C-alpha positions as CSV (number, residue, x, y, z in Angstrom):
1,M,107.7,-123.2,113.1
2,L,111.1,-124.4,111.5
3,A,110.5,-127.2,109.2
4,R,113.0,-127.7,106.3
5,S,111.5,-124.9,105.0
6,F,113.6,-122.7,107.6
7,A,116.3,-122.3,105.2
8,S,114.1,-120.4,102.5
9,Q,113.0,-118.0,105.2
10,L,116.7,-116.8,106.6
11,L,117.0,-113.4,106.4
12,I,120.6,-114.1,106.6
13,I,122.4,-115.1,103.5
14,L,124.9,-117.2,103.7
15,V,127.5,-118.3,101.1
16,A,127.7,-121.5,99.3
17,V,129.8,-123.7,101.6
18,V,130.6,-125.3,97.9
19,P,133.0,-123.9,96.3
20,A,133.0,-123.6,92.4
21,F,135.2,-125.8,89.8
22,A,134.6,-126.2,86.2
23,A,132.5,-128.6,84.7
24,D,134.8,-131.1,83.9
25,E,136.2,-130.8,87.5
26,Q,136.2,-133.0,90.2
27,P,137.5,-132.3,94.0
28,Y,139.9,-133.9,95.2
29,Y,139.1,-136.6,98.0
30,P,141.6,-138.9,100.0
31,G,141.9,-142.4,100.0
32,K,141.7,-144.7,102.8
33,W,143.5,-143.4,106.2
34,D,146.8,-142.2,105.1
35,D,146.2,-142.3,102.1
36,W,146.5,-138.3,101.5
37,E,148.1,-136.6,98.4
38,T,150.4,-133.7,99.5
39,R,151.0,-131.2,97.2
40,T,153.8,-128.3,97.6
41,P,152.6,-125.1,98.6
42,E,153.5,-123.4,95.0
43,E,151.3,-126.4,92.8
44,V,148.5,-124.4,95.1
45,G,148.8,-121.0,94.3
46,M,150.7,-120.2,98.2
47,D,153.9,-118.9,99.3
48,P,156.3,-121.7,100.7
49,A,158.2,-119.0,103.1
50,L,155.2,-117.8,104.2
51,L,153.1,-121.0,105.2
52,A,156.7,-122.2,106.6
53,K,156.7,-119.1,109.5
54,A,152.4,-119.8,110.1
55,V,153.8,-123.6,110.7
56,E,156.7,-122.3,112.6
57,F,154.5,-119.7,114.5
58,S,152.2,-122.3,115.8
59,I,155.2,-124.7,117.1
60,E,156.4,-121.6,118.9
61,H,153.5,-120.6,121.0
62,E,152.2,-124.2,121.9
63,S,150.3,-124.1,125.4
64,S,151.2,-123.3,128.7
65,R,148.5,-126.3,130.0
66,P,149.8,-129.4,131.3
67,R,150.1,-131.9,128.9
68,D,148.7,-134.5,131.8
69,L,145.1,-133.5,131.0
70,D,143.6,-135.1,133.9
71,L,145.9,-132.3,136.4
72,A,144.8,-129.2,133.7
73,I,141.2,-130.4,134.1
74,R,141.1,-130.2,137.6
75,M,143.0,-126.9,138.4
76,G,140.4,-124.9,135.5
77,I,137.8,-126.4,137.8
78,S,139.6,-126.3,141.2
79,S,137.8,-123.3,142.3
80,Q,134.2,-125.0,141.5
81,T,131.9,-127.0,143.5
82,Y,131.2,-130.5,141.4
83,D,134.4,-130.7,140.6
84,E,134.6,-134.7,140.2
85,L,136.2,-135.8,137.0
86,I,133.6,-138.8,135.9
87,G,134.9,-139.5,132.8
88,P,138.5,-140.3,130.8
89,T,141.2,-138.5,130.7
90,K,145.0,-138.8,128.8
91,H,148.1,-137.2,128.6
92,R,147.6,-135.4,125.3
93,G,150.9,-135.0,122.6
94,G,152.7,-131.9,122.1
95,M,152.4,-129.3,119.4
96,N,150.8,-130.3,115.5
97,G,148.8,-129.5,113.0
98,L,147.3,-130.0,109.1
99,I,146.9,-127.3,106.7
100,L,144.9,-128.7,103.8
101,R,144.2,-126.5,99.9
102,N,142.4,-127.9,97.4
103,G,141.7,-131.4,100.1
104,Y,145.6,-131.9,99.5
105,I,148.4,-131.1,102.2
106,V,150.4,-128.8,102.2
107,A,151.8,-128.6,105.7
108,E,151.8,-130.8,108.9
109,W,154.1,-130.8,111.8
110,G,154.2,-132.4,115.0
111,D,152.7,-136.4,115.1
112,T,149.2,-136.4,113.4
113,N,148.4,-139.8,113.8
114,R,148.2,-139.5,117.7
115,V,144.6,-139.5,119.3
116,D,143.8,-136.7,122.0
117,M,141.8,-135.6,123.8
118,T,139.7,-132.7,122.0
119,F,137.0,-131.4,124.4
120,S,134.8,-129.2,122.7
121,A,135.3,-129.3,119.2
122,T,133.2,-132.5,120.0
123,K,130.4,-130.2,120.0
124,S,130.1,-129.7,115.5
125,Y,129.8,-134.3,116.0
126,L,127.3,-134.0,117.8
127,S,125.9,-131.1,116.5
128,T,126.4,-133.8,113.2
129,V,124.4,-136.7,114.9
130,A,121.7,-134.2,115.3
131,G,121.8,-133.4,111.5
132,M,122.2,-136.8,110.2
133,A,118.8,-137.7,112.4
134,W,117.0,-134.5,111.1
135,D,118.4,-135.9,107.7
136,A,116.5,-139.3,108.4
137,G,113.3,-137.8,109.4
138,L,114.1,-138.7,113.0
139,I,113.6,-135.3,114.0
140,R,110.5,-134.0,112.2
141,D,111.3,-130.3,112.7
142,V,114.2,-128.4,114.7
143,E,111.0,-126.7,116.9
144,D,109.5,-129.3,118.7
145,K,109.6,-129.9,121.7
146,L,111.9,-132.8,123.6
147,A,109.2,-133.4,125.2
148,M,107.4,-135.2,122.6
149,Y,110.5,-137.1,122.5
150,V,112.3,-138.2,124.9
151,H,110.0,-139.7,128.2
152,D,111.9,-140.4,131.0
153,G,111.5,-137.0,133.2
154,T,114.8,-135.3,131.3
155,F,111.8,-132.5,129.4
156,S,108.9,-133.8,131.9
157,S,108.9,-130.0,134.2
158,Q,106.5,-127.3,133.5
159,H,110.3,-125.1,133.0
160,N,111.7,-128.2,130.3
161,S,108.7,-129.4,128.1
162,S,108.9,-125.8,126.2
163,I,112.7,-126.5,125.3
164,T,113.2,-127.6,121.6
165,W,116.1,-129.0,119.5
166,H,116.6,-125.8,118.3
167,S,117.2,-124.3,121.5
168,L,119.3,-127.1,122.6
169,L,121.5,-126.5,119.5
170,N,122.1,-122.7,119.7
171,Q,122.7,-123.5,123.7
172,T,119.5,-121.1,124.7
173,S,118.1,-124.0,126.3
174,E,118.0,-123.1,129.8
175,W,116.9,-126.6,130.3
176,E,117.2,-126.9,134.0
177,G,118.1,-130.1,136.3
178,T,120.6,-132.3,137.2
179,L,122.8,-134.7,135.2
180,W,125.3,-137.4,135.8
181,G,125.6,-135.6,138.8
182,K,126.4,-132.8,137.3
183,P,123.7,-129.9,138.0
184,D,122.8,-127.1,135.5
185,W,124.3,-124.9,137.0
186,A,127.9,-126.2,137.5
187,P,130.2,-125.2,137.1
188,V,129.8,-122.4,139.6
189,W,132.8,-119.1,139.0
190,N,133.5,-116.8,141.8
191,G,130.7,-118.3,144.3
192,E,127.8,-117.1,142.0
193,M,124.9,-119.0,140.7
194,R,123.6,-118.5,137.5
195,K,120.4,-117.5,137.1
196,L,117.7,-119.5,135.7
197,H,115.8,-117.7,132.1
198,A,113.4,-118.4,129.6
199,P,114.4,-120.9,126.9
200,G,115.5,-120.1,123.8
201,T,116.0,-116.6,125.7
202,H,119.6,-116.4,126.6
203,W,122.5,-117.8,125.3
204,Q,124.4,-119.4,127.8
205,Y,128.0,-122.6,126.7
206,N,126.9,-125.3,129.4
207,D,127.6,-128.8,129.4
208,V,124.9,-129.9,131.4
209,R,123.0,-128.7,129.0
210,V,124.8,-130.4,125.8
211,N,124.6,-133.6,127.8
212,C,121.0,-133.3,127.9
213,L,121.4,-133.3,123.8
214,A,123.6,-136.1,123.5
215,L,121.3,-138.1,125.7
216,A,118.1,-136.5,124.2
217,L,119.7,-138.2,120.6
218,L,120.7,-141.3,122.0
219,H,116.6,-141.8,122.7
220,V,116.0,-140.8,119.3
221,W,118.1,-142.9,117.7
222,R,118.3,-146.0,120.1
223,R,121.5,-146.8,119.2
224,P,124.6,-145.4,121.2
225,L,126.0,-142.4,119.2
226,P,129.8,-142.9,118.3
227,Q,127.7,-146.3,116.6
228,V,126.0,-143.5,114.6
229,L,128.4,-141.4,113.9
230,K,131.2,-144.2,113.1
231,E,129.0,-145.9,110.2
232,R,127.7,-142.6,109.0
233,V,130.3,-140.8,109.1
234,M,133.4,-141.5,110.1
235,D,133.5,-145.2,108.1
236,P,132.3,-143.4,104.5
237,I,135.2,-140.2,105.2
238,D,137.6,-143.0,105.2
239,A,138.5,-142.2,108.3
240,S,141.2,-144.3,110.4
241,P,139.3,-146.6,112.9
242,T,141.8,-144.8,116.3
243,W,138.9,-142.5,117.5
244,R,136.8,-142.9,120.7
245,W,133.7,-141.3,122.0
246,Y,133.4,-141.3,125.0
247,G,130.6,-141.0,127.9
248,Y,130.6,-140.5,131.5
249,Q,131.0,-144.0,134.2
250,N,127.4,-142.7,135.4
251,S,126.0,-141.7,132.1
252,W,124.0,-145.6,131.1
253,V,121.0,-145.7,130.2
254,N,118.7,-148.4,129.2
255,V,117.1,-147.9,126.2
256,D,114.9,-151.2,124.5
257,G,116.1,-153.5,126.8
258,V,120.1,-152.5,126.3
259,R,122.8,-151.5,128.4
260,M,123.6,-147.9,126.6
261,Q,126.5,-145.6,127.3
262,S,124.7,-141.4,127.1
263,V,128.5,-140.2,125.5
264,S,129.5,-136.4,126.8
265,G,130.0,-133.6,124.7
266,G,133.3,-132.5,126.0
267,G,136.0,-133.2,128.3
268,H,134.8,-130.5,131.5
269,W,135.0,-133.9,133.4
270,G,136.2,-136.1,131.1
271,G,135.4,-138.0,128.7
272,G,134.5,-136.2,125.1
273,L,136.4,-137.0,121.6
274,Q,139.4,-138.6,121.5
275,I,140.8,-138.0,117.8
276,S,143.5,-137.4,115.9
277,T,144.4,-134.5,114.2
278,R,144.6,-136.2,110.8
279,D,140.8,-137.4,111.8
280,H,140.0,-133.9,112.3
281,A,141.0,-132.5,109.1
282,R,139.0,-135.2,107.5
283,F,135.8,-134.0,109.1
284,G,136.8,-130.6,108.7
285,Y,136.9,-131.2,105.0
286,L,134.0,-133.0,104.5
287,F,131.8,-130.0,106.0
288,L,134.3,-127.2,103.4
289,R,133.0,-130.1,100.5
290,G,129.1,-129.0,101.8
291,G,128.6,-132.5,103.6
292,R,129.6,-134.1,100.8
293,W,132.0,-136.8,100.0
294,K,133.4,-138.1,97.2
295,D,129.5,-139.3,94.7
296,E,127.0,-139.6,98.3
297,Q,125.8,-136.7,100.9
298,L,126.4,-137.9,104.0
299,V,125.2,-135.0,105.5
300,S,122.5,-132.3,103.6
301,K,123.2,-128.7,102.2
302,E,119.9,-127.7,104.4
303,W,120.7,-129.4,107.6
304,I,124.5,-126.7,107.1
305,E,123.1,-124.6,106.1
306,L,121.1,-124.3,109.6
307,M,124.0,-125.4,111.3
308,R,125.6,-122.0,110.0
309,T,123.0,-119.6,111.3
310,P,124.0,-117.4,113.2
311,T,122.0,-117.4,117.1
312,P,120.7,-113.8,117.2
313,I,121.4,-113.3,121.0
314,K,124.6,-114.8,119.9
315,P,126.1,-114.2,116.2
316,V,129.3,-115.9,116.6
317,Y,127.7,-119.8,117.3
318,G,125.6,-121.7,115.1
319,Y,124.4,-125.1,115.5
320,M,127.5,-126.0,117.7
321,W,129.5,-124.7,115.3
322,W,131.5,-121.3,116.4
323,L,130.7,-118.6,113.4
324,N,133.0,-115.7,112.0
325,T,129.6,-112.8,111.5
326,N,131.4,-109.6,111.4
327,R,134.6,-111.4,111.7
328,K,133.9,-110.7,115.8
329,Q,135.5,-114.6,116.5
330,F,138.3,-114.4,114.4
331,A,139.7,-111.0,113.2
332,S,141.6,-112.3,110.5
333,A,139.4,-114.9,109.0
334,P,136.9,-114.5,106.3
335,E,133.5,-114.1,107.5
336,T,132.4,-117.5,105.5
337,S,134.8,-119.2,108.2
338,F,133.4,-121.4,111.1
339,F,134.8,-123.6,113.5
340,A,134.7,-126.1,115.7
341,L,136.9,-125.0,118.6
342,G,138.1,-126.9,122.0
343,A,139.7,-126.1,125.2
344,G,143.8,-126.5,124.1
345,T,143.1,-125.0,121.7
346,N,141.5,-127.3,119.4
347,M,141.2,-126.0,115.8
348,V,139.5,-127.3,113.3
349,W,139.2,-124.3,110.7
350,V,136.9,-124.5,107.6
351,D,137.4,-121.2,105.0
352,P,135.4,-121.9,101.7
353,D,136.5,-118.4,100.4
354,H,140.3,-120.1,100.7
355,D,139.4,-123.4,99.8
356,V,141.3,-124.3,103.0
357,V,140.9,-126.3,106.1
358,A,143.2,-126.0,108.9
359,V,143.5,-128.3,112.3
360,V,146.1,-127.0,114.8
361,R,146.1,-128.7,118.8
362,W,148.0,-127.6,121.7
363,I,147.9,-123.8,120.4
364,D,148.4,-120.5,122.9
365,P,144.0,-119.5,122.6
366,R,145.7,-115.8,122.6
367,H,147.3,-116.5,119.0
368,E,145.2,-118.3,117.2
369,D,144.1,-114.7,115.1
370,E,148.0,-114.6,114.6
371,F,148.1,-117.8,113.1
372,I,145.2,-117.9,110.7
373,K,146.1,-113.9,109.7
374,L,149.6,-115.8,108.4
375,V,148.5,-118.7,106.3
376,L,146.4,-116.4,104.6
377,A,149.3,-114.4,104.0
378,A,150.7,-117.0,102.4
379,I,148.0,-117.9,99.7
380,Q,149.0,-115.8,97.1
C-alpha cells in the first residue's frame, strides 16, 4: 500500500525542493498582493543584458492563437465530437511574465495583474487540493480505491471500482463513463476512438478523468474546492482576491443537501482556473520553498515528494505536475525542475537548483525551451 511510508520506499531519490540557507538567514517572502520587493539582476547574481535578452525573446515569440479564447478553443476542438463549450471563457491579454530569483522580482513584463484563463496549469492546483486532503487524513492512502470514498455511482462499475487516487492523480486511471455530458473517450481525434486499458496500466492525458478527480475531491472535502484552495493556500500566501476557479454549467451536485459546483481541471470545454501571473508566481514560489510560507507548512514535504515522483510509464509526469526526468521535457532546464503547464502556453517553472520561479503567459510552445535556456544563461 502507498501510505505515508511510501516516500521512504521510493527507488528514485529526489533532490530536496528547499535550497540551503545559512543558519541565521531566512528566505524572503513577499507581503500582501503587490507588496513584493524587486532586486536588480546584479543583486541576485544575474547578468542584466542576458536577462533582458530572455524577456525580449519571450515578447517576440507570442503565441499565434487568437486572443478570443472562445474562438481558439473552438478551433482546437472543431474536428472532434462532443465539442460544445460548457464553461466560461474570456479573451486573453498580451504576452506577459515574471521572473523571481531568491524570491525577489528581477524581471517583469506585460500586465501581470491581468486575470486570464490558464488551461491545464489548473491541474497542478487540483493536485494541491488533493495533497492537502492527504495531509489532513481525509485521504488515508493514495492506493485506496475511490469506491471507498465516493458512493454516487462514479466508481461503482466493475472496471472503475479498481481505480485508485494514485492512478487518478498520475493520469493512468482509465476511468470509463460520461461526466458532465463528455464521454471518457472525448475528444476524438481523426475519427478514432481511444482503446480502454486496465486501470493503472496506461497513461493518457484526459480532461474527463481529471474532472473525475475534482468531483471525488468535492465529495471528500464536502466543500467547494475553490473555498478549500482559498482558505488553505491562496489566502495564506497573500494572493490577490481576483482569481476564480470555474466548473461547468451542468457540473452541479448535491453534497449534504447543499448545491455545489464541481470545478474543472482545465479549460478544454471552458471553465478552469482564471488567475493573474503574479498569483501564479506566488503559487510557484510556495513549491520552491517546499510547501512552506513564512512560518507555516501549507503543503507537506511528503506530499511534494509524492507529487514529484515520476510515473513509471510516463516519467515526465507526476501528480499533475510536469517533471523534467532525464531532461526529456525541456532539455535546457535542470532535471530537478518541475512545471505547471497549460495551453496557450501558460507556464509556471520552478527551478530549485537556481532558486528561480518563472511564469510566462502566451508564449509560442515551440520556443519554451529557448526561453528557459536564455534565463539560465543570465545566472552568473
